[in-house]
C-alpha positions in Angstrom: 31.7 -14.4 -19.2 29.8 -14.4 -22.6 30.8 -11.8 -25.1 27.3 -10.2 -26.1 27.3 -8.9 -29.8 24.1 -7.2 -30.6 23.1 -4.5 -33.4 19.5 -5.2 -32.6 19.4 -3.8 -29.1 21.4 -1.0 -29.0 23.1 -0.1 -25.7 23.4 -3.7 -24.2 26.8 -4.0 -23.0 29.6 -5.9 -24.3 30.3 -8.7 -22.0 27.5 -11.1 -19.6 29.5 -12.3 -16.6 27.7 -15.2 -14.2 29.2 -15.4 -10.8 28.6 -19.1 -9.0 29.5 -18.0 -5.5 27.5 -15.4 -4.9 25.2 -17.0 -7.9 24.4 -13.6 -10.0 24.6 -12.2 -13.3 26.8 -8.7 -14.0 26.9 -6.8 -17.4 30.1 -5.2 -18.1 30.3 -2.4 -20.5 34.3 -2.1 -22.0 35.9 1.2 -22.9 39.1 2.4 -24.1 40.4 6.3 -23.6 43.4 6.5 -25.5 43.2 10.2 -26.2 42.0 12.6 -23.9 40.1 12.1 -20.7 36.2 11.5 -22.1 34.2 8.6 -22.0 32.5 7.5 -25.4 29.0 6.6 -24.6 26.2 6.8 -26.8 22.8 7.4 -25.6 21.4 3.9 -26.2 23.8 2.9 -23.3 23.5 5.4 -21.1 19.6 4.5 -20.9 20.5 1.2 -20.7 22.8 1.7 -17.4 20.4 4.4 -16.1 17.5 1.8 -16.5 18.8 -1.6 -14.9 20.5 0.5 -11.7 16.5 1.8 -11.4 15.8 -1.7 -11.4 18.4 -3.1 -8.9 20.2 -4.7 -11.7 23.9 -4.6 -11.5 25.6 -3.3 -14.7 29.2 -1.6 -14.8 31.8 0.0 -17.4 35.4 -0.9 -17.0 37.9 1.9 -18.6 41.2 1.2 -19.9 42.6 5.1 -19.6 46.0 5.0 -21.3 47.6 8.4 -20.0 49.0 11.0 -22.7 51.5 9.6 -24.6 51.5 6.3 -23.2 50.4 3.2 -25.8 51.3 0.4 -23.7 49.0 -1.3 -22.0 51.8 -1.4 -19.0 51.2 2.0 -18.7 47.6 2.0 -18.8 45.0 1.9 -16.2 41.6 0.1 -15.2 38.7 1.9 -13.9 35.3 0.4 -12.6 32.4 2.5 -12.7 28.8 1.5 -11.8 26.1 1.8 -14.1 24.5 4.3 -12.2 27.1 6.9 -12.6 26.8 6.6 -16.6 25.8 10.1 -17.3 28.3 11.4 -15.0 30.9 9.3 -16.8 29.9 11.0 -19.7 29.7 14.1 -18.4 33.1 14.1 -16.7 35.3 11.6 -18.3 37.8 9.8 -16.3 38.0 12.7 -13.8 35.1 11.0 -12.0 36.0 8.9 -9.4 35.9 5.1 -10.1 34.6 2.5 -7.7 37.9 1.1 -8.3 41.4 1.0 -10.1 43.7 -1.2 -11.0 47.0 -1.1 -13.4 46.0 -2.5 -16.6 48.9 -5.4 -16.6 47.9 -6.5 -13.5 44.6 -6.3 -12.5 43.8 -8.0 -9.4 41.6 -10.0 -10.3 39.7 -11.3 -6.7 39.1 -7.6 -6.0 37.4 -7.1 -9.1 35.3 -9.8 -8.2 34.3 -8.7 -5.2 33.1 -5.3 -6.8 31.2 -6.9 -9.3 29.6 -9.1 -7.0 28.8 -6.6 -3.9 
């Protein structure tokens, strides 16, 4: 995993992940929702995810959601969305059905690997 910091090319996801088996790259946007149910995605981020989805390039958005009244990661949930869902995720927030979800304090890494490489 490589953390990407770019102030030049707006909208580029936060993390580039290289997988050995199967050999592929995916990009992952990281978001945290601590209040409400909306996911803060910029127009540049939505554009990046939608354009790459049209090209068949895998991008994902991983949201750490804290239910109302919770601040502890132990009570948070990780929700994984495909980049092609970016516009709907902005519109519907976490009410949009994720492709997978896990408790934030104990994600099943093998299942996340499977989802990111399918």
